[in-house]
N, C-alpha and C positions, 0 to 999 in steps of 0.2 A: 504493499499499499504506499502511495506517495506521501512523503512528509510535507509536501506543499500542495495540497489539493486545490483544484480549480474553484474559483468563486462563481456562484450560481445565484440566480434569482430564486428566492424561496418564499412561498406565499402561504398564508393561512387559508383555510377552506373558504372563508368569506371573501377572499381576494382583495380585502381592504388593507390588511396589514402585510407588509413585504419587507424582507431584508435581502441584502446581497452578501452572501457568506461563503466561506470555504466549506465544501460539503464532502464528508467522508461516508463511504457505504461499506462497512465491514460485512464480509460474507461468512465469517467464522469467529469463534472466540479468540483465536490468535490474532486475527485482523483487528478485532475490537481492542485487544490489549495494546497492539501496536499504535492504534489510533489514539487511545487515551494517553499512552506514553509520549507520543509526539506532541499532543496538546500540552502536557505537563512540561515538556522540555522547552516549549515556546512561551510558557507562562500564560496559556490561554485557557479559558473556562468554556468547554463545549456545552451546547444544548442538545439534548437527546430528542429525536423525532421518530415517530412511527410512520403511519401512512399519511400524515399531514391533514387529518380530518378535524382537528381542533379549529373552530371557526376564526379565532383571533390570532394572538401573537404568542401563544403558549410554546410553540415549537420553532420559533424564529430566534435569531441571534445576531442583531446588528453589530455587536461588539466582538464577534469571534466565530468559531466553526460550529457547524451543525453535523451531528452524527446520526445518520439514518439507519434505523435498526431492522428494516424489513428483510435483510439478508439472513437473519437468525430466525428461521421460520419452520424448523423441522419439528415433527411430532415425535417425541422420544419414547412415549409409551402410553398405554391405555389399559385400565383395569375395569372390565365389564361388570364385575361384581360391585365395586364401589362407585363406578362412574367417574373416576378421577383420571383426567387426561394430563399428561405432562408435555408441554409444547414450548418452543422457542418464543421469545417476546415479540418477534416480528411476524408471527402467524396472524393472519387476519381472522376476524369473526366469520367471514365468508368461507375461508378454507376450513375453519373449525366446524361450521355447520355441515359442510359437505362431507366431512369425515364422520361426524356424529350421527346424522339422520339415518343412514343405512343401518346403523347399529341400534336404532331405537332411542337415540338420545338427542338432546338439544341444549345449547348453552343456557344457563339459568337466567342470565340477564344479557340482553342485547340492546345496542343503541339503534337509532333510526337508520343507520347505515351499516352494512356489513364490512365496509372497507376500513375498519378500525383495527389496529393491532392489539393483540392480547396484552402486551406490555404497556401500551398507551392507555388501554382501558383500565388497567389496575392503577397506573400512575395517576389517572384522573378519577378513579373509583366511580366509573360511569353507572348510570341507571337506565331503565327502560320504561316501557308502558306498564310493567308489573311492579312498580316501585313500592306499592303498599304490601303486596304479598311476598316479594322476593328481595326487597331492599336494593342495595348496590352490588356490584360484581365482587367487591371485597368480602361480602358476606359468604361467598362461595369458594374463595381461594384457600386451599390447604397449605400451600407454601409458595414462596418465591425464591429464586436464586439470583443473587446480585454479584456483580464483579467489583471487588474492592480495589482501592487505589494501587495496591501492590500486584494486581493481576489475579489474585485468588478468586475463585468462585465459591460463594458461601450460601448455603441454603438456609432460609429463615422460615421457621414453622409458625403456623397459626397459634395464637394464644400467648405469644411472647411480646415483650416490649419493643423489641426490634421489628417485629412484624407490624405493629401498630404505626411504625414510622415509615412504612412503605406505601400502603394503600392511600391514595389521594395526595401523596407527596411528589407532585409532578416536576419539581425542580431539584429532586434528590441527585446528588453527584454520582452515586454508585448506580450504574445502569442495571435495570432488570434484564436478565438474560434468559430466564425460564420461569414458567408459571405452572403450578399444579392446580387445576381447576376442577371442581366437582360438577359434572354435567347433570342435567335433569332427565330422568327416564320418562319417555312419552309413549303412550299406547297408540297415538295417532299423530301424523304429521299435519293434521288439520285442526282448525279452530271453528267453533260455532260463534259467530259474531252477531251482535245485535246493534242496530243503529237507530237513533231517535234524536229529536231536536229538543232543545230547552229554550224558553223565550227570553231569558235574561240571566244576568250573572248569578243572582241569588239561586235561581232554579238550577243553573249549571253546577254550582258548588254543591248544592244539596244532592243532585243526581250522582256526582262522582263519589261523594261521601257515602251515599246509600249503597252504591254498587261495590265498594271496595272489598267487602268480606265475601260476597257471593260470586264475584268474577275475578279471574286471574289477571286480566288485562283491562285497564280502565284509562281512557284518554278522551279528551274533547278538543275539537277544532273550534276556535272562537272567531267570530266576525268582529273585528275591532272597529269597523267603520260606523257601526250603529251608535246612536245616542238615545237619551231619554229612557223610556220604559223598556226599550229593547237593548239597552247597554249590556254587553256580555253575552248575547245570545250565541248558541253553540250547537254543533252537531256532535253528539257523544257516541263513541264506539266502545262496547264492552265485549269481552270474549273469554270463553273457556275452551279447554281441550275438547275436541269432538269425540263423542262416544261412538266408536266404530261398530256398525251393525254387521251381521254375518253376510259375507259376500262383498262388502265394501272394501275399496283399496285402503291401505293403511297410510299411504302417503310417505312412506319411508325411503323413497328413492329420490335422488337429485332431480331426475327427469320429471317426477310427479310434482315436486315442489315448483319447478320452473314453469311447468305447463299451466299452473294456476295464475301466472302473472298476466293481468289484463290491464292495459293502459287505456282502453277505450277504442273507439272506431278509428281514430286518427293515428297514423304512423308516428313514431318517435321524432323524426326530423321536423314534422309539422307542429307537434306539440312544443318542441323546443323553440321553434320560431315564434309561436304564439306567446310563449313565456318571455322570450327576449323582447318582444314588442310591447308587452304589458307590464313587466315586472316593476318598472320604475315609474309607471304612470297612473293616472286616475282610473284606468281600466280595472285595476285590482279591486276597486270598490264593487264593480259590477260582477266580477268573478265571485267575490264573496257572497253577494246577494244571490247569485245563481246557485251556488253550492248549497246555501241554506234553504232556498226555496225548493230545490230538487228533493232534498231530504225531507222537508216538511210535507210535500205532496205525497211521498211514498208512505209516510207514517212509520211507526215503529215496525221494523222488519228484521228478520234473521236470515243469515246466509252462511255458507261454509267457505272458508278461505284457508289456503296453506299458510304455515308459519312464515315462510319466506315472503309471500305476498303481503301478509299483514304487517310484517316487521320492516320490510326493506323496499317498499314499492318504488320510491324515488330512485333507488339504485339502478332501476331498469330504464331510467331516462338519462342516458349517459351525459355527463357534463352539464347537468341542470344548473349548477352554480354559475356557469359561464354566461348565463342569460343576464346576470347582474353586472357584467362589464359595461363600461370601463371603470366605474367607481367601486364595484363590489357591493357587499352588504354586511351588516352587523347583525348578529343575533345576541340579544340580551335575555337572560333567563332569570327571572325573579323567583326566589324561594321564600315563601311567607308562611308563618305559623297559622294553624287552623283558626284560632280565635280572632286573629287580626286579618284574616284572608279577604273577607268581603270588602271591608273599608279600604285595605291596601290596594286591592286590584281595581276597585272603582277609581281610586286615585290614579293608578297607573294607566287606565284606559282614558280618563279625562285629560291627563297630562299630554297624551299624544295629540288630542284634538286642540288643546291650548297651544302646543308648540307647532302645530301644523305638520306633524310627521306621524303618519298612521302605519301600523304594522301591516305588511302585505300578507303575512301568514302567522297565525298565533296558535299555540298548542298548550292545553292545560292538562296537568297530571296530578294525581293524589299520591302522597309519599308518606312513609313512616319515618320515624326519627332514626338518624344514623349517629350512634354514640361515639364513633371513632374520633380520635384526636383532631383529624382534619375533615370531619364530616360537614357537608354542606346541606344534605337533605335533612328535613325536619318533619315533625308531625304536622302536615299541612299540605300546601299546594305549590306547584310551580307553574309559571306562565312564561313560555318561550316565545319571543317576539322577533320576527325578521324585518329588518329595515333596509331597503336599498339606499346606497349612498350616492348622491348626485351633487353637482356643483351648487345647485340651488338649495339643498337641504343640509349640507354637511355641518355647518356651524350649529343649526338648530337641533340636529340629531345628537351632536356632542353634548349640548346643553341638556337634552332630554335624558341621555344616559347619566349625567351627573345628578339630575333630579331623581332618577331611579335609585342611584347610590344612596342618596339622602333618605328616600323613602324606606329602603331596606334597613338602614341603620335605625330609623325611628320605630319601625314595627317589629324589630327583632328578627328580621329576615337575613338571608344569605345570598351570595352570588356564586356562580359556577364557572370555574376557570377554563373549562373546555369550550365555553361559548363566548364569554365576555372578552373583548379585545381592547376596550378603551376604559376599563373600570378603574376607579380610584377609591373604591370603598374602603380599602385598607388605610390609605392616606387620610381619608375623611374620618375614619374611626380613630386613628392615631391623634388627629388634631383635637378630637373631643374626649380622648381618654377612654374610649370604649372599644369592645371587641366586636367585629361584625359577625 
């Protein structure tokens, strides 16, 4: 591996944050040792990067090198009795589910994209649509192996103080090189999904709260453009594992999972063009109206969907984030405690209208408390908001994010570093002598 790697343009997934950095791509543990040793010899502090799916600046390094870990992606072993798989930190959730589903298993927690690496998922301690039932991915990790500064690989087991310092410690200097993760046994590769509308924020929060114990997956899409009595209206999707009937397919093959992907009647290039033309404009208001109206007309209904289609639908619209160029987009995810949720989220929605910057896509989830030292999830809700960045809205959007920071601090909420890219909540908390 070259001691003087080439400098490259490195982007966050939101395409708004960029650095030009020396990039190293180790393909083995020896390569990684050499890369770390070279950085130390030059007095540089590298930033570790997985597949680059963090929306903001978490895996960028304007001041030094970036080490991309995707080359360490081998599956070292799998115990079908316990469901524990041992895999390199660079293995993606996509490669993991393709390995697991033919064996009747599924990752216990997945993000909205399968293109996240296992090491990156643990470093951010990611969550999914089953946050109430399954928590974060750190709840299912049996051990991690990290490379120490002297090149040794050390395995750290669950239940130790050292383990508590790994999950969610996304700026940890010792890179995660292997993860032992307990997979979930599934009788079917399909889910029974129910969809229904809620007329306002209060009803939406109540619906997610009521569904959390009876349904494994609970998530709501929110129309942020509405005001007044319709503020916070949403389309809610809840899902449980499908009970396979005799003669039905189990959906345990990769082919069955992929066959259930339906993007609608339009081909992907046309959908991408439509997204590019509408992503940063007022057309998003009408798309939100159409989505809600379509669901309202259908009424509460149930359908079967594969785990892959339910979890990763946007992955099958290749490069969908490119529609937000040239300015890119910011995703800000607010985590708010249950008792303060309605007031806080009403304020978050109204702030968007006051600042003249309204989220193009908003997703609401229900979470349980994460007691780990770096936990961001709490007994409450999260609202993830996508904002295109344009020349006309950039300064107002930055001000809106600062207002969100202050809102979280006031209500006892938290921010999520896999999403936020311009956050200053830590600095704000330090100025006030509080912990975010």
